[in-house]
N, C-alpha and C positions, 0 to 999 in steps of 0.2 A: 453481368461480368463487365468490368471496366478496368483495364490495365492490371489484371490479376485480382481486382477487388470484387468481392461477392457480398451482396446484401441478402441475408436470410431472415426468415420470420420464425420466431419461437414463442409460443403462447401468444400474448398480445403485443409483443415488441419485436422490432427489427434489430438485427445484429450485423455488425461488420465482420467479415471473415477474410483474411488475406495472409498469403505466405510471408513469413518474416525473411527479409533479405539476408543472404549469407554474411554480409558485412557485420551484422549484429549478433552472430552466433556466440561471440565471447561473452556477451552480456544478456543474452536472451535464450533460455533453454527451449522455448517452444518453437515448433516448426510453423505453426499457424497462429496468427493473432486474432483473437475474438474480443469484441467489446459491444456492449449494449448501446444502442443509439437512442434509447428511451423515447420511442415514439411508435405509434401503430400506423403511421402514415408512410407509405413507401416513398412518396415524393420528398417528404421532409428527411427521411432516413438517407436518401441519396445525397441531399444537400449536406447533412452533418457528416457523412462518412469521410469526405475529403479532409475536413477539419480534424476529425478524430485520428485519422491516419497521420496527418502532419504532426500532431501532438505526440503520437507514439514515436515517430522518427526523431523528434527533438529530444525525447526522453532517452532513447537509445544512444543518441549522439553524446548526450550529457554523461551517460554511464561510460562510454568509450573514453571520454575525456577525463574520467575520474571525478566528475562533479558530484556524484551520489555520495561517495565517501567524504569529500571535502565539505558537503553540506552538514553531515553529522559532526565533522570535526569543528566546523565554524560554530555550530550551536553549542557544543561542549566548551569551546573557547569563550563564547559569550557568557555562559553560565559562570565560568571561572573569573572572568573580568568583573561581572557584576558583584560577585562575592568578594573580590579583592577590594572593591570600592565600598564595601559594607552593605550591599543590597542583595536581596534574593532576586534572581532573574524572574521577571514577569513579562508576559506578552504585552505588546504595546497598548492593546485595548484596556487591559487591567491597570497598566501604569496610568493611563488617562483617567481612570476611575478612582485613583488613590485620593485620600484627603489632601487638601491644598498644600499643607506644609510638607508632607511626604513627597508629593509630586514635584514641588519646586526644589526639594533636596536633590532629587535625581537630575533635574534640569541643570542645576548649578554644578553638580559633579560632571555631568556630560560636557558642559561648557568649559570645564577646567582641564580637560585631558589635552595632552600634547603628544607630539611625535608623529612618526610616519603612519601609524595606524589609528590616529585619533578618531577618524570617522567611524571605524568599526567599533572602537571602545565606546564612543558616544552612543552608537546604535545598540550596543549590548546593555548599557545602563538604562536606556529608554525602552528596551524590549523590542527593538525594530529588527531583530534577527529571527528569521522564520524557523520554526521547529520542524525537523524532517518528519515526514509522514511515515507511519508504520504500515508497511505492506503486509499482505497475507503471509508471504514467506518469512518476513521478519517477525511476524506475530508468533510463528511456530518457534523460532529461536527463543523468544521471551517466554513462551509457554513452558519450554523445558526447564528453564530456571525457576519458574513459579510453581512447578509441580514436582519438585525433587522429593517431597514427602511421600508421594504416591508410589515411589519405586524403592523406598527404604526396605532392605531385607530381601529384595528379589535377586534371583540369579541373573547372570548375563543373558541367558536365553529368555528368561521371563521379562527382562527389560526390553529386549529386542522385540518380543511379541507384543509388548505394551506399546512400544513406539511405532512400529511399522504401520498399523491401521491409521494412525494419526498423520503420519507422513503421506500415506496414500491419499487420505481425504483432502489434504492441502494440495497435493500434486494434481488430483482430479479437478479441483476447483480452478487452480491456475491454468490448467490446460484448456478448460471449457470457457472460463470467463476472463481470466487474466490475473496478473499479480497486482491487484488493486490496493490502494491505501484502504485500511479497514474502515475508515470513517466515510468512504465513498461507495461502499457496497450498498446496493439498492434492493428493493423488493424484486425488481425485474431481473437483477443478476441472480438472486436466489431461485427465482422461477426458472431461469435458463438452466441452472445447475440441476434442479429437480427434473426438468424436461429431458435433459441429457440422461439422467439416471433411468427415467421411464423408458426411453428408447433403448438403452443398454440392457435393461431387464427383459424387454420383449425380444431383442435381437439375440441375446446370449442365453435366454432361458434361466435367468437368475431369479432368486426370491426377493420380494420387496424388502426383507430384512437387510439385505446387502446395502440398499440405498439408505435405509433408516440408520444403520450404524455409521455410514460414511457422513451423513448429514449431522448426526449427533456429535461425532467427533469434531467435525469442522466448526459447528456452532460453539462448542465448549472451548475450543482454542481461541476463537474470536472474542468470546466473552471474557 
């Protein structure tokens, strides 16, 4: 324990567990923050914990300031700017890999923009605007839109019973591991989720089928 910070071991990895300050309640639903430290060394885990906690604080501060929403808006604006100049938005690494003539077309267009927002317009044309990451909770929102065909013809009650287990699976993962960007979920994170379910089954006398359904729903959503 260190200023409310607890380092715990689950499976082969250590995790940081710390109560979320009340200041961040408007942007963080969890009471406790959990995050894998991706190491089996307690000494290294303690060194990394402070950095992980600082990053979490910075993220919550950004959300309080509205930067999460503006990041999505900036990216959408960048796509529209690129389209207006006759280009499809591409990340900067793909812009750099374009054929020479297409690359210099973008460089020339970026150099010709004017006005107060010329730096942002040039960045949009050259792909230097970061695409917001899709978190686990955001992935669930995308999943509803991509799976409308699965609830065609169902009653309101049937739709509710179809949606609720999937909502629960995402909520469980977020409570245990965190609302991570889906491309940052590691094997250690999934192991922590599995370990949590194993403990829950033993503690509450549940059947393994409960965990299997939860894990299946979660993996289907992320895929």
